[in-house]
C-alpha positions as CSV (number, residue, x, y, z in Angstrom):
1,M,93.1,62.1,101.9
2,K,92.2,61.4,98.2
3,R,90.4,64.6,97.7
4,I,93.2,66.7,99.2
5,I,95.9,64.9,97.2
6,F,93.9,65.4,94.0
7,I,93.4,69.1,94.5
8,T,97.1,69.6,95.4
9,F,98.0,68.0,92.1
10,F,95.4,69.9,90.1
11,L,96.3,73.3,91.5
12,G,99.9,72.7,90.8
13,L,99.1,71.8,87.2
14,F,96.6,74.6,86.7
15,T,98.8,77.4,88.0
16,G,101.0,77.1,84.9
17,Q,98.1,77.1,82.4
18,L,97.4,80.8,82.2
19,F,101.0,81.8,81.4
20,A,101.9,78.6,79.4
21,V,99.1,78.8,76.8
22,D,98.6,82.0,74.8
23,A,96.7,80.6,71.9
24,S,93.1,81.0,73.0
25,M,90.8,83.7,74.3
26,E,88.4,81.1,75.7
27,I,88.3,80.4,79.4
28,V,87.9,76.7,79.9
29,K,86.1,75.8,83.1
30,K,87.2,72.4,84.5
31,A,85.3,70.4,87.1
32,V,87.4,70.0,90.2
33,N,86.7,68.3,93.5
34,L,87.8,71.0,96.0
35,P,88.3,70.0,99.6
36,K,85.4,71.1,101.7
37,I,86.4,73.0,104.8
38,S,84.4,74.1,107.9
39,V,85.7,77.1,109.8
40,G,84.3,77.6,113.3
41,I,84.9,79.4,116.6
42,S,85.6,77.8,119.9
43,S,82.6,77.4,122.2
44,D,84.6,78.5,125.2
45,A,86.0,81.7,123.5
46,I,86.1,84.8,125.7
47,D,85.3,87.2,122.8
48,K,83.0,85.5,120.4
49,Q,82.0,88.7,118.7
50,L,85.5,89.5,117.5
51,L,86.3,85.9,116.8
52,Q,83.2,85.7,114.6
53,K,84.6,88.6,112.6
54,I,87.9,86.8,112.2
55,R,86.1,83.6,111.1
56,T,84.2,85.6,108.4
57,I,87.5,86.9,107.0
58,V,89.1,83.4,107.1
59,S,86.1,81.9,105.2
60,Q,86.3,84.8,102.7
61,D,90.0,84.3,102.2
62,L,89.6,80.6,101.5
63,Q,86.9,81.4,98.9
64,V,89.1,84.1,97.3
65,S,92.0,81.6,97.1
66,G,90.0,79.4,94.8
67,H,91.4,76.3,96.5
68,F,88.6,75.4,98.9
69,E,84.8,74.8,99.1
70,V,83.8,76.6,102.3
71,A,81.1,74.9,104.2
72,K,78.2,76.8,105.9
73,E,78.3,74.4,108.8
74,Q,80.2,75.4,112.0
75,Y,81.2,72.7,114.6
76,A,80.5,73.8,118.2
77,L,83.6,72.6,119.9
78,N,85.6,73.6,123.0
79,F,89.1,74.5,121.8
80,D,90.6,71.4,123.4
81,D,88.0,69.0,122.0
82,R,88.2,66.8,119.0
83,P,85.4,66.9,116.4
84,N,83.1,64.0,115.6
85,F,84.9,62.8,112.5
86,L,82.2,60.3,111.6
87,N,79.5,63.0,111.4
88,A,81.8,65.3,109.5
89,K,82.6,62.7,106.9
90,K,78.9,62.0,106.4
91,E,78.5,65.7,105.6
92,G,81.3,65.6,103.1
93,I,83.7,67.7,105.2
94,D,87.4,67.2,104.6
95,L,88.9,69.8,107.0
96,I,87.7,71.4,110.2
97,V,89.2,74.6,111.6
98,N,88.6,75.8,115.1
99,L,89.6,79.3,116.3
100,N,90.2,80.7,119.7
101,I,91.4,84.2,120.8
102,D,93.0,85.7,123.8
103,Q,94.5,89.1,124.8
104,S,98.2,89.3,124.8
105,N,100.3,90.8,127.7
106,F,100.9,94.0,125.6
107,G,97.2,94.8,124.9
108,G,97.3,93.0,121.5
109,L,95.7,89.8,120.4
110,L,96.7,86.1,120.2
111,L,94.8,83.9,117.7
112,Y,95.0,80.1,118.2
113,I,94.2,77.7,115.4
114,K,93.6,74.0,115.3
115,M,92.9,72.2,112.1
116,F,91.7,68.6,111.8
117,D,91.9,66.4,108.7
118,V,88.7,64.4,108.7
119,N,90.0,61.7,106.4
120,S,93.0,60.8,108.5
121,Q,91.3,61.8,111.8
122,Q,94.3,63.7,112.8
123,M,95.0,67.3,114.0
124,V,97.3,68.7,111.3
125,I,97.7,72.3,112.4
126,N,98.2,73.6,116.0
127,K,99.7,77.1,116.1
128,S,99.1,80.7,117.1
129,F,99.5,84.2,115.6
130,S,99.8,87.5,117.4
131,T,99.5,91.2,116.8
132,S,100.4,94.1,119.1
133,K,97.4,96.1,117.9
134,R,93.9,94.9,118.3
135,D,92.6,96.6,115.2
136,R,94.9,94.6,113.0
137,F,92.9,91.4,113.7
138,P,92.2,91.0,109.9
139,F,95.8,90.1,109.4
140,L,95.6,87.4,112.0
141,A,92.7,86.0,109.8
142,H,94.9,86.3,106.7
143,R,97.8,84.4,108.3
144,T,95.4,81.7,109.4
145,S,94.2,81.3,105.8
146,I,97.8,81.2,104.5
147,A,98.7,78.4,107.0
148,V,95.6,76.4,105.9
149,N,96.4,76.9,102.3
150,D,100.1,75.9,102.8
151,Y,99.0,72.7,104.4
152,L,97.6,71.6,101.0
153,N,100.7,72.8,99.2
154,A,98.4,74.9,97.0
155,P,99.6,77.9,95.1
156,K,100.7,80.6,97.5
157,I,98.3,83.3,98.8
158,S,100.9,85.2,100.8
159,W,99.8,88.4,99.2
160,M,96.8,88.4,101.5
161,D,99.2,89.4,104.4
162,K,100.4,92.5,102.6
163,F,99.2,96.0,102.9
164,V,97.3,97.7,100.2
165,I,97.9,101.5,99.9
166,F,95.5,103.9,98.3
167,S,94.5,107.5,98.0
168,R,90.9,108.5,98.5
169,Y,89.2,111.8,97.8
170,I,87.3,113.1,100.9
171,D,86.4,116.7,99.7
172,S,87.4,119.3,97.1
173,K,91.2,119.3,96.9
174,Q,91.3,117.1,100.0
175,S,92.6,113.5,99.9
176,E,94.0,110.9,102.3
177,I,96.5,108.2,101.8
178,V,95.5,105.0,103.6
179,I,97.0,101.6,104.3
180,A,94.6,98.6,104.5
181,D,94.3,94.9,104.2
182,Y,93.0,93.8,100.8
183,T,89.4,93.4,102.2
184,L,89.4,96.9,103.6
185,S,88.5,95.5,107.0
186,Y,91.6,97.2,108.4
187,Q,92.3,100.8,107.4
188,K,94.7,103.4,108.8
189,V,95.2,106.9,107.4
190,V,99.0,107.6,107.1
191,I,99.0,110.9,105.1
192,R,96.3,113.6,105.6
193,G,95.9,117.3,105.0
194,G,95.6,118.8,101.5
195,L,95.8,117.0,98.2
196,N,98.1,113.9,98.4
197,I,97.6,111.3,95.6
198,F,99.2,108.5,93.6
199,P,100.8,106.4,96.3
200,K,103.4,103.8,95.1
201,W,105.3,101.3,97.3
202,A,109.0,101.9,97.3
203,D,110.0,98.4,98.2
204,D,108.7,94.8,98.5
205,D,109.0,95.1,102.3
206,Q,106.5,97.9,102.3
207,E,108.6,100.1,104.6
208,S,108.3,103.2,102.4
209,F,106.2,104.6,99.7
210,Y,106.2,107.5,97.2
211,Y,103.3,109.9,96.7
212,T,102.6,113.2,94.9
213,T,101.6,116.2,97.0
214,Y,100.1,119.4,95.8
215,N,100.8,121.2,99.1
216,R,104.1,122.8,97.9
217,D,104.8,125.6,95.4
218,K,105.1,122.9,92.8
219,P,103.8,119.3,92.5
220,T,106.3,117.3,94.5
221,L,107.2,113.6,94.8
222,V,107.7,112.7,98.4
223,K,109.0,109.5,99.9
224,A,107.5,108.5,103.3
225,N,108.7,105.9,105.8
226,L,105.7,104.0,107.1
227,F,107.2,103.2,110.4
228,T,109.2,106.4,111.4
229,G,106.9,108.9,109.6
230,Q,110.0,110.6,108.0
231,L,109.2,112.5,104.8
232,E,111.8,113.1,102.1
233,E,111.3,115.4,99.1
234,I,112.6,113.6,96.0
235,I,111.9,115.9,93.1
236,S,109.4,118.6,92.0
237,S,108.1,119.6,88.6
238,E,105.7,122.1,87.1
239,G,102.4,120.8,85.9
240,M,102.5,117.3,87.3
241,I,104.8,114.6,88.7
242,V,103.8,111.0,89.4
243,C,105.8,107.9,90.3
244,S,104.2,105.1,88.3
245,D,106.7,102.3,88.8
246,V,109.8,101.2,90.8
247,S,112.5,98.9,89.4
248,E,113.0,95.5,91.0
249,D,116.1,96.7,92.8
250,G,114.4,99.9,93.9
251,K,117.1,102.1,92.4
252,N,115.1,103.5,89.4
253,L,111.8,105.2,89.2
254,L,109.5,105.8,86.3
255,L,108.1,109.3,86.6
256,T,105.5,111.2,84.6
257,M,106.6,114.8,84.5
258,S,105.6,117.9,82.5
259,P,108.3,120.6,83.2
260,T,107.5,122.3,79.9
261,G,103.8,121.6,79.6
262,Q,103.8,118.3,77.8
263,P,103.9,115.1,80.0
264,D,106.7,112.6,79.2
265,I,108.1,109.5,80.9
266,Y,111.4,110.0,82.8
267,L,113.8,107.5,84.4
268,Y,115.0,108.7,87.7
269,N,117.9,107.1,89.6
270,T,117.4,107.4,93.4
271,Q,121.1,107.1,94.1
272,T,122.6,109.6,91.6
273,R,119.4,111.7,91.5
274,I,119.9,112.0,87.8
275,K,116.8,111.9,85.5
276,S,116.7,111.1,81.8
277,K,113.9,111.2,79.3
278,V,112.5,107.9,78.2
279,T,109.9,109.4,75.8
280,D,110.0,112.7,73.9
281,Y,106.7,113.4,72.2
282,Q,104.8,116.6,71.6
283,G,101.7,115.1,73.1
284,I,100.8,113.0,76.1
285,D,103.0,110.1,77.4
286,V,102.1,109.0,80.9
287,S,101.9,106.0,83.4
288,G,105.1,104.1,82.5
289,S,105.6,100.6,83.8
290,F,108.7,98.4,83.6
291,V,108.5,95.2,81.6
292,E,110.9,92.5,80.4
293,N,113.4,92.7,83.3
294,D,113.2,96.5,83.5
295,S,114.6,96.8,80.0
296,K,111.4,98.2,78.4
297,V,108.7,100.6,79.4
298,V,105.0,100.2,78.7
299,F,103.1,103.5,78.8
300,V,99.9,105.3,77.8
301,S,100.1,107.8,74.9
302,D,97.8,109.8,72.7
303,R,99.9,109.2,69.6
304,L,96.8,107.9,67.8
305,K,94.8,110.9,68.9
306,Y,93.3,108.8,71.7
307,P,94.8,107.0,74.7
308,N,96.5,103.7,73.8
309,I,99.2,101.4,75.1
310,F,102.7,101.5,73.7
311,A,106.2,100.1,74.6
312,K,109.7,101.4,74.2
313,K,113.1,99.9,74.9
314,I,115.0,102.1,77.3
315,G,117.8,103.9,75.5
316,E,116.3,103.1,72.0
317,R,114.2,105.3,69.7
318,G,111.6,102.8,68.3
319,I,108.0,102.8,69.6
320,E,105.9,99.7,69.6
321,R,102.1,99.7,69.6
322,L,100.8,96.9,71.9
323,V,97.0,97.2,71.8
324,Y,94.8,97.1,68.7
325,H,91.5,97.0,70.6
326,G,89.4,99.8,71.9
327,R,89.6,103.6,71.4
328,N,90.4,104.7,75.0
329,N,92.9,102.5,76.7
330,S,94.0,104.7,79.6
331,S,95.7,102.6,82.2
332,A,97.9,99.4,82.3
333,T,100.0,97.2,84.6
334,T,102.7,94.7,83.8
335,H,104.1,91.5,85.1
336,G,106.9,89.7,83.2
337,N,105.7,89.5,79.6
338,Y,102.0,90.2,80.5
339,I,100.0,93.4,80.5
340,V,96.5,94.1,81.9
341,Y,94.9,97.3,80.5
342,S,91.7,99.2,80.9
343,S,89.7,99.9,77.8
344,R,86.6,102.0,77.4
345,E,83.6,100.2,75.9
346,G,81.2,102.4,73.9
347,D,80.5,103.7,70.4
348,N,81.7,107.3,70.8
349,E,83.2,109.8,73.2
350,F,79.8,110.9,74.5
351,S,78.0,107.6,75.0
352,K,77.4,106.2,78.5
353,N,80.1,103.6,78.6
354,S,82.1,101.3,80.9
355,F,85.8,100.4,81.2
356,N,86.7,96.8,81.2
357,L,90.0,95.1,81.8
358,Y,91.9,92.9,79.3
359,L,94.9,90.7,79.6
360,I,97.5,90.4,76.8
361,S,101.0,89.0,76.2
362,T,103.9,90.9,74.7
363,Q,105.1,87.6,73.1
364,S,101.9,86.6,71.2
365,D,98.4,87.6,70.1
366,F,96.9,86.3,73.3
367,I,94.0,88.4,74.7
368,R,91.5,87.8,77.4
369,R,88.6,89.9,78.7
370,L,88.6,90.0,82.5
371,T,85.5,92.2,83.5
372,T,82.1,92.8,82.1
373,N,80.4,95.9,83.6
374,G,81.1,99.2,85.4
375,R,84.2,101.3,85.3
376,N,87.2,99.0,86.0
377,Q,90.4,101.0,86.0
378,F,94.0,101.3,87.4
379,P,94.8,97.6,87.4
380,K,97.8,96.4,89.4
381,F,99.4,92.9,89.3
382,S,100.2,91.0,92.5
383,S,103.8,90.2,93.1
384,D,103.3,86.6,91.9
385,G,101.3,87.7,88.8
386,E,98.3,85.5,89.6
387,S,96.0,88.3,90.8
388,I,94.9,91.7,89.7
389,L,94.0,94.6,92.1
390,F,91.8,97.3,90.5
391,I,89.4,100.1,91.2
392,K,85.8,99.5,90.3
393,T,83.2,102.2,90.1
394,Y,79.6,101.0,89.7
395,Q,76.4,102.9,90.4
396,G,78.5,105.8,91.9
397,R,80.3,103.6,94.5
398,S,84.0,102.9,94.7
399,S,85.2,99.3,95.4
400,L,88.5,97.6,95.5
401,G,88.4,94.6,93.1
402,I,90.4,91.4,93.1
403,L,90.7,89.2,90.0
404,R,92.0,85.7,90.5
405,L,93.4,85.1,87.0
406,N,93.9,81.3,87.2
407,Y,90.4,80.7,88.7
408,N,88.2,83.0,86.6
409,K,86.9,84.6,89.8
410,S,86.5,88.2,90.9
411,F,85.6,89.8,94.3
412,L,84.6,93.3,95.3
413,F,85.3,95.1,98.6
414,P,83.3,98.4,98.8
415,L,84.9,101.6,100.2
416,K,82.5,102.8,102.9
417,S,83.4,106.5,102.6
418,G,85.3,108.7,100.0
419,K,86.2,107.8,96.5
420,L,89.2,105.8,95.4
421,Q,91.8,107.8,93.4
422,S,94.6,105.3,92.9
423,I,95.9,102.1,94.5
424,D,98.9,99.9,94.9
425,W,99.9,96.7,96.6
């Protein structure tokens, strides 16, 4: 168990490093002896083809977590067999996962998991997960990965079991809103017909979401219930209307609206239905995000004659410039006192350039570059602040990107059809 005890301690220590030390831009790579895990499928499985897909996602999840070394080897075991611990130990394997699957009584799936600790020669996990819909098998894989990760007491990866929601263009003035798992292995269209863009989750439970539709007389913000399909019109505006953020209690929205031609940030209370201006500028103020316990708004403005990132205390007049790097910083996301923004890299407005992501703190001069090529835009923090979801466009192809901040790793999941417009999780 020495390797597992070591990695548990190391991960607990390392999780705090990113947000505890703001003094350096340098990413320090540390050698760490990650536990080596083998993920296999049962020899007596009834649906090996589907089970192999699940195995692939579990292996991918464990790599994305940053907490495991995933072995190429699979052990051919019947589900009720125990592995040969001696051979596994010779190959440097610490953990062995065996998967089996069955159909539930309701037409769904049951996934069975056993995990063995090679060092203690004990079975340490024996459980099952179910879903009522066969096409949701990727979430069975994610739950398996979470259970394996939790056994090590490693930093949580529960965000893997959450829906991602995005809008994709499919034709001229035609877009769809889709829910998916973070790997895009599962996808379901929830809004179709016309131009529907900028989806934003309304709550942490992911029961409802906001989106902008251009299928009315005016651009309209709509709230949709994911489970009942009920649609509620919230507010309309000439020009544009976008919900860019929701307060922690869900009662307040940050909207970008342009009722008189110039877009500004508005605070909208969902209970009183009263809106108030946060910014009032004869130019462009868009894409507001709450920061510092919802007391301040970070937003994009052209106050410098090019897009840049600013902040403003709600109810106060002063404007604070946050970014002193780049000449086109057009999107940002916040978590606590941290901001990730997209910045155009290039010498002038007409050069062929890319957009890269940077991490900064509102409390210091800390800055860290996160990407290196392509167009990396529309970043979104995970709920725990340890990962960044973003849209990457490279060589004409749209991909969903995941950045694991504490592990200096990034992963791309290409969209097979259409073009990503905006995304949230």
